[in-house]
C-alpha positions as CSV (number, residue, x, y, z in Angstrom):
1,M,-10.0,-8.4,-7.4
2,L,-7.6,-8.0,-4.2
3,N,-7.2,-10.3,-1.6
4,R,-7.8,-8.8,2.0
5,R,-4.2,-8.7,2.9
6,I,-3.4,-6.3,0.2
7,L,-6.1,-4.2,0.9
8,R,-5.0,-4.1,4.7
9,V,-1.6,-2.9,3.6
10,K,-2.8,0.0,1.2
11,A,-5.3,1.1,4.2
12,F,-2.0,1.0,6.5
13,Q,0.2,2.8,4.3
14,N,-2.5,5.6,3.7
15,L,-3.5,5.9,7.5
16,Y,0.3,6.6,8.2
17,A,0.4,9.2,5.7
18,F,-3.0,10.6,7.3
19,E,-1.2,10.7,10.4
20,Q,2.1,12.5,9.0
21,C,-0.4,15.2,7.2
22,K,-1.8,15.9,10.5
23,G,1.1,16.5,12.1
24,S,2.3,18.9,9.3
25,N,-1.4,20.7,9.9
26,L,-0.7,20.4,13.8
27,T,2.7,22.2,13.2
28,L,1.1,24.9,10.8
29,A,-1.5,25.6,13.5
30,K,0.7,26.4,16.1
31,D,2.7,28.0,13.7
32,F,-0.2,30.5,13.1
33,I,-1.2,30.7,16.6
34,R,2.8,32.0,17.1
35,E,2.5,34.2,14.4
36,S,-0.5,36.1,15.9
37,F,1.3,37.2,18.9
38,L,4.8,38.4,17.2
39,P,5.7,42.1,18.0
40,D,4.0,44.3,15.2
41,L,7.5,46.2,13.8
42,N,5.4,48.4,11.9
43,S,3.6,49.8,15.0
44,M,4.6,53.0,16.5
45,E,3.2,51.5,20.0
46,I,5.8,50.1,22.4
47,Q,5.8,46.4,22.3
48,D,5.5,44.7,25.6
49,K,7.6,41.2,24.1
50,A,7.3,39.4,27.2
51,L,3.3,39.8,27.6
52,L,2.9,38.7,23.9
53,T,5.0,35.7,24.6
54,K,2.7,35.0,27.7
55,Y,-0.3,35.2,25.4
56,S,1.5,33.1,22.8
57,E,2.0,30.0,25.3
58,E,-1.6,30.7,27.0
59,A,-3.0,30.2,23.3
60,L,-1.2,27.3,22.3
61,E,-1.9,25.6,25.9
62,L,-5.7,26.5,25.1
63,F,-5.4,24.9,21.6
64,E,-3.5,21.6,23.0
65,K,-6.4,20.8,25.3
66,S,-8.9,21.7,22.6
67,I,-7.7,19.4,19.8
68,E,-9.1,16.7,21.6
69,N,-12.8,18.3,22.1
70,K,-12.5,19.9,18.4
71,E,-13.9,23.1,19.8
72,I,-12.7,25.7,22.4
73,I,-12.8,24.0,26.1
74,P,-15.6,25.8,28.1
75,S,-15.2,27.9,31.1
76,T,-11.9,29.0,30.3
77,N,-10.4,32.3,31.7
78,S,-8.5,33.0,28.4
79,S,-9.5,36.8,26.8
80,T,-12.1,36.7,24.0
81,K,-8.9,37.5,21.5
82,I,-7.1,34.5,22.3
83,K,-10.2,32.5,22.4
84,G,-11.0,33.8,18.8
85,L,-7.3,33.1,17.5
86,V,-7.3,29.1,18.8
87,K,-10.9,29.0,17.2
88,N,-9.1,30.0,14.2
89,A,-6.3,27.6,14.5
90,L,-8.8,24.6,15.5
91,Q,-10.7,25.2,12.3
92,Q,-8.0,25.6,9.9
93,Y,-6.7,22.2,11.3
94,Q,-9.6,20.5,11.1
95,K,-10.3,21.6,7.6
96,A,-6.8,20.7,6.6
97,N,-7.4,17.2,8.1
98,E,-10.4,16.4,6.3
99,K,-8.7,17.7,3.3
100,D,-6.0,15.3,3.6
101,K,-8.3,12.7,4.7
102,S,-10.5,12.9,1.2
103,F,-7.7,13.2,-0.7
104,L,-5.9,10.1,0.6
105,L,-9.4,7.9,0.6
106,K,-9.4,8.7,-3.1
107,N,-6.1,8.1,-3.6
108,M,-6.1,4.6,-1.7
109,V,-9.2,3.6,-3.7
110,T,-7.7,4.6,-7.2
111,S,-4.1,3.2,-6.2
112,A,-6.0,-0.3,-5.5
113,E,-7.7,-0.6,-8.7
114,R,-4.6,-0.1,-10.8
115,I,-2.6,-3.0,-9.2
116,P,-4.0,-5.2,-11.7
117,Q,-3.2,-3.4,-14.5
118,L,0.4,-3.1,-13.2
119,Y,1.4,-6.5,-12.4
120,L,-0.6,-7.3,-15.8
121,L,1.7,-5.3,-17.5
122,A,4.9,-6.9,-16.0
123,I,3.7,-10.4,-17.5
124,E,2.9,-8.8,-20.7
125,M,6.5,-7.5,-20.8
126,L,7.4,-11.0,-20.5
127,Q,5.0,-12.1,-23.3
128,A,6.7,-9.2,-25.4
129,F,10.2,-10.5,-24.9
130,S,8.9,-14.2,-26.1
131,S,7.2,-12.7,-29.1
132,H,10.1,-10.6,-29.9
133,V,12.2,-13.6,-30.0
134,A,9.8,-15.6,-32.4
135,L,9.9,-12.2,-34.9
136,E,13.5,-11.9,-34.6
137,L,13.8,-16.1,-35.9
138,E,11.5,-15.3,-38.5
139,K,13.3,-12.8,-39.8
140,K,16.6,-15.0,-39.6
141,K,14.9,-17.7,-41.7
142,K,13.7,-15.6,-44.2
143,L,17.2,-14.0,-44.7
144,A,18.8,-17.4,-44.6
145,G,16.3,-18.5,-47.6
146,E,17.4,-21.9,-49.0
147,A,20.4,-22.0,-46.5
148,S,20.2,-24.2,-43.6
149,L,19.9,-22.2,-40.3
150,E,21.1,-23.6,-37.0
151,L,18.7,-22.0,-34.2
152,G,20.3,-24.1,-31.4
153,N,18.0,-23.2,-28.1
154,E,17.1,-19.6,-29.4
155,L,13.5,-20.3,-29.3
156,H,13.2,-21.4,-25.9
157,L,11.5,-18.3,-24.7
158,A,8.9,-17.9,-27.8
159,Q,8.0,-21.5,-26.6
160,N,8.1,-20.7,-23.2
161,Q,4.9,-23.5,-21.7
162,V,4.1,-20.6,-18.6
163,L,3.4,-18.1,-21.1
164,K,1.7,-19.9,-23.7
165,R,-0.8,-21.3,-20.9
166,L,-1.2,-17.8,-19.6
167,K,-1.9,-16.5,-23.2
168,D,-4.6,-19.5,-24.1
169,S,-6.5,-18.5,-20.9
170,S,-9.8,-16.6,-21.3
171,N,-9.6,-15.2,-18.0
172,Y,-6.3,-13.9,-18.3
173,Q,-7.1,-12.3,-21.8
174,N,-10.4,-10.8,-20.2
175,A,-8.2,-9.2,-17.8
176,L,-6.0,-7.6,-20.0
177,K,-9.1,-6.0,-21.8
178,R,-10.8,-5.1,-18.5
179,H,-8.0,-3.4,-17.1
180,G,-6.7,-1.7,-20.7
181,V,-3.4,-3.4,-20.7
182,S,-1.3,-2.6,-23.6
183,L,2.1,-2.1,-24.5
184,D,1.9,-1.2,-28.2
185,D,3.6,2.1,-27.5
186,L,6.5,0.8,-26.0
187,E,7.7,-1.5,-28.7
188,L,11.1,0.0,-29.5
189,E,12.0,0.2,-25.7
190,L,10.9,-3.2,-25.4
191,K,13.4,-4.3,-28.1
192,E,15.9,-2.0,-26.7
193,W,15.4,-3.7,-23.2
194,F,15.8,-7.4,-24.5
195,R,18.8,-6.7,-26.1
196,E,20.3,-4.3,-23.4
197,Y,19.1,-6.2,-20.3
198,V,17.6,-9.8,-20.9
199,K,19.6,-11.1,-23.7
200,P,23.1,-10.8,-21.9
201,S,21.6,-11.4,-18.3
202,E,22.7,-14.7,-16.5
203,P,19.6,-16.4,-15.6
204,Y,18.8,-16.0,-19.9
205,Q,21.8,-17.3,-20.9
206,H,21.6,-20.4,-18.6
207,Y,17.9,-21.1,-19.6
208,L,19.5,-21.2,-23.1
209,K,21.9,-23.9,-22.1
210,I,19.0,-26.2,-21.1
211,P,18.3,-28.7,-24.2
212,Q,14.6,-29.2,-23.3
213,P,13.4,-26.9,-20.4
214,T,10.9,-28.4,-18.2
215,Q,7.6,-26.4,-17.1
216,E,9.4,-25.6,-14.0
217,Q,12.5,-24.4,-15.5
218,D,10.5,-22.1,-18.0
219,F,8.7,-20.7,-14.8
220,E,12.4,-20.2,-13.1
221,V,13.3,-17.9,-16.0
222,L,10.6,-16.1,-16.2
223,D,10.6,-15.5,-12.0
224,D,14.3,-14.7,-12.3
225,L,13.7,-12.2,-15.3
226,L,10.6,-10.8,-13.2
227,K,12.4,-9.9,-10.1
228,K,16.2,-9.6,-11.5
229,I,15.1,-7.2,-14.4
230,I,11.9,-5.9,-14.8
231,F,11.7,-5.3,-10.9
232,K,15.0,-4.0,-10.4
233,N,16.4,-2.0,-13.7
234,E,15.9,1.4,-12.9
235,V,15.1,2.2,-16.6
236,V,12.4,-0.3,-16.7
237,L,11.0,0.8,-13.0
238,S,10.7,4.5,-14.3
239,F,8.0,2.9,-16.8
240,F,6.2,2.1,-14.3
241,S,6.7,5.1,-11.7
242,E,5.3,7.1,-14.6
243,K,2.3,4.9,-14.7
244,D,1.6,4.9,-10.9
245,L,2.1,7.7,-8.7
246,N,1.9,5.4,-5.7
247,W,4.6,3.1,-7.4
248,T,6.9,3.2,-4.4
249,E,4.4,1.9,-2.0
250,N,2.8,-0.7,-4.8
251,K,6.1,-2.4,-6.1
252,A,6.4,-4.8,-3.6
253,I,2.8,-5.9,-4.0
254,V,2.9,-6.1,-7.9
255,R,6.0,-8.1,-7.9
256,S,4.5,-10.5,-5.6
257,L,1.1,-11.0,-7.4
258,A,2.8,-11.3,-11.0
259,A,5.1,-14.0,-9.5
260,K,2.1,-15.6,-8.0
261,V,0.3,-15.4,-11.3
262,L,3.4,-17.0,-13.0
263,K,3.5,-19.7,-10.3
264,N,-0.2,-20.5,-10.8
265,A,0.2,-20.8,-14.9
266,T,3.0,-23.2,-13.7
267,S,0.8,-25.6,-11.9
268,S,-1.6,-28.3,-13.5
269,E,-3.5,-28.4,-10.5
270,V,-4.7,-24.8,-11.0
271,P,-7.3,-24.7,-13.7
272,I,-6.6,-22.5,-16.5
273,D,-9.2,-19.9,-15.8
274,E,-8.5,-19.8,-12.5
275,I,-4.6,-18.4,-13.0
276,L,-5.7,-15.2,-11.6
277,P,-7.8,-15.4,-8.6
278,E,-7.1,-12.4,-7.2
279,I,-9.3,-10.7,-10.1
280,A,-12.0,-12.9,-9.1
281,I,-12.8,-11.3,-5.8
282,N,-16.1,-8.9,-5.4
283,W,-14.4,-5.6,-5.8
284,E,-17.4,-3.8,-4.5
285,E,-17.6,-5.6,-1.2
286,D,-14.0,-5.5,-0.8
287,K,-13.7,-1.6,-1.6
288,E,-16.5,-1.0,1.1
289,F,-14.1,-3.4,3.5
290,F,-11.2,-0.9,2.4
291,E,-12.8,2.4,2.8
292,N,-14.3,1.5,6.3
293,I,-11.1,0.2,7.9
294,F,-9.6,3.6,6.7
295,N,-12.5,5.6,8.1
296,F,-13.4,3.5,11.3
297,T,-9.8,3.8,12.4
298,I,-9.6,7.5,11.9
299,E,-12.9,8.0,13.8
300,N,-11.8,6.0,16.9
301,A,-8.5,7.2,16.9
302,M,-9.0,9.3,20.4
303,E,-10.6,6.0,21.7
304,S,-7.5,3.7,20.6
305,K,-5.1,6.1,22.0
306,A,-6.5,6.0,25.2
307,L,-6.6,2.2,25.2
308,I,-3.1,1.8,24.1
309,A,-2.0,4.3,26.6
310,E,-4.1,2.4,29.4
311,K,-1.6,-0.4,28.9
312,T,1.2,1.1,28.4
313,K,1.3,3.0,31.4
314,N,5.0,2.4,31.5
315,W,5.8,3.8,28.5
316,D,5.4,7.5,26.9
317,I,2.7,6.8,24.0
318,E,4.4,9.2,21.8
319,R,7.8,6.9,21.9
320,L,6.0,4.0,21.0
321,A,6.9,3.1,17.5
322,F,4.6,5.4,14.9
323,T,3.7,2.2,12.9
324,D,3.0,0.3,15.6
325,K,0.3,3.0,16.9
326,V,-1.4,2.9,13.4
327,I,-1.1,-1.1,13.3
328,I,-2.9,-1.2,16.8
329,S,-5.5,1.2,15.9
330,M,-6.3,-0.3,12.9
331,A,-6.8,-3.9,14.4
332,L,-8.8,-2.5,16.9
333,A,-11.2,-1.2,14.6
334,E,-11.5,-4.0,12.6
335,M,-12.4,-6.3,15.7
336,I,-15.1,-3.7,17.0
337,H,-16.7,-2.9,13.4
338,F,-16.4,-6.0,11.3
339,P,-18.4,-8.8,13.5
340,S,-17.9,-11.6,10.5
341,I,-13.9,-11.5,10.7
342,P,-12.8,-13.7,13.7
343,V,-10.4,-12.0,16.1
344,K,-7.4,-14.3,15.5
345,V,-7.7,-13.5,12.2
346,T,-7.4,-9.9,12.6
347,I,-4.3,-10.2,14.8
348,N,-2.4,-12.6,12.6
349,E,-3.2,-10.2,9.9
350,Y,-1.7,-7.3,11.8
351,I,1.3,-9.1,12.8
352,D,2.2,-9.8,9.5
353,I,1.9,-6.2,8.8
354,S,4.1,-5.2,11.4
355,K,7.0,-7.9,10.4
356,T,7.6,-6.1,6.9
357,Y,6.6,-2.5,8.0
358,S,7.6,-1.9,11.5
359,T,10.8,-2.6,14.2
360,P,12.0,-6.2,14.6
361,K,10.3,-5.9,18.0
362,S,7.0,-5.0,16.9
363,K,5.8,-8.5,16.1
364,Q,5.9,-9.5,19.8
365,F,4.5,-6.1,21.0
366,V,1.6,-6.0,18.7
367,N,0.4,-9.5,19.3
368,G,0.6,-9.1,23.3
369,L,-1.0,-5.5,23.4
370,L,-3.9,-7.1,20.8
371,D,-4.3,-10.4,22.9
372,V,-4.9,-8.4,25.8
373,L,-7.1,-5.6,24.5
374,S,-9.2,-8.0,22.4
375,K,-10.0,-10.1,25.5
376,E,-11.0,-7.3,27.6
377,L,-13.2,-5.9,25.1
378,M,-15.0,-8.9,24.5
379,D,-15.9,-9.0,28.2
380,Q,-17.2,-5.4,27.9
381,G,-19.0,-6.4,25.2
382,K,-17.4,-3.8,22.5
383,I,-16.2,-6.6,20.6
384,R,-19.1,-8.9,19.2
385,K,-19.0,-11.6,16.9
386,S,-21.5,-13.6,14.6
387,G,-21.3,-16.0,11.7
388,R,-18.0,-16.6,10.6
389,G,-16.7,-14.2,13.2
390,L,-17.1,-16.6,15.9
391,L,-14.3,-19.2,14.7
392,D,-11.5,-19.4,16.5
393,N,-12.6,-16.9,19.0
394,K,-12.6,-19.6,22.1
């Protein structure tokens, strides 16, 4: 359905969101502790504010130390009240994290499953513009009757070879049905969008001036309309954002896939039934990979943090780019838990993610740290590769 790189990006986006949720949950838990030691303004007794502040600080310190253990640190000298409040705060924090994790995992899968529908909708918009041109010219012919009608190059989009090749692809037609892709309820809007945005656009007007467009020129106008109108015009984009709650994160992926499908349909080297390669992959297998990356990264968070801290002793780990920590933690989880994936493949994939989603210096940092950590973990026997995973590991 989707290639592994896209799935890694989706997992990264949701793991990043999970870390933000954890930060919010941590703040709420600490606020709960602080509020528990605020002076009781309704009490008739004298409130010792200094003592309450001391208890609050003691409880917060115990809470911080207990987070990694997921339970109250034993043998503490704190009072029963403080231990009880800290235990309550820990339970609230853990429960909130589990709820967020469950939601994000489900959202991640649903969002990935929707991507093919979204990029097929983008291509179907181009098909709809093509059909609109053909219908409008038919109307002109009927109105002209016996009189001669000079059509010029107006039929170019209606006769676009790339769109025709797609329409003739059984793979493409089956994908439309399988993903429930239809623009029937958007007929009036599509006519308006063509009139207001497509027809007056520079790429389309340039296209109409070409006497007989080549297949490559047919592709170029579609690629321009895709990138400069469908994925740029706010009115059109609002249609997609209504279809997908994760549109902000998915937009770049959808645009890339739609452009790739058009490029495949242009190439004579790509068989007609292989124009949509992303839909041919085994989704159940990829879904398992996708979910496991998410879960293993969270489960191994403490170990990953310790490994990163060990190799960045001259750095405060909290000062490292937030995205870099997520990316490195994902890469470590993949190297350890997926024996069939070569280490170099994993490193290269996460370097690419860092280029797009992190700082300008992240590429070198991620590459260097993962290279060192992977070698050490292999020497310790914590990374064990087999089958295809042994390739390029020398």
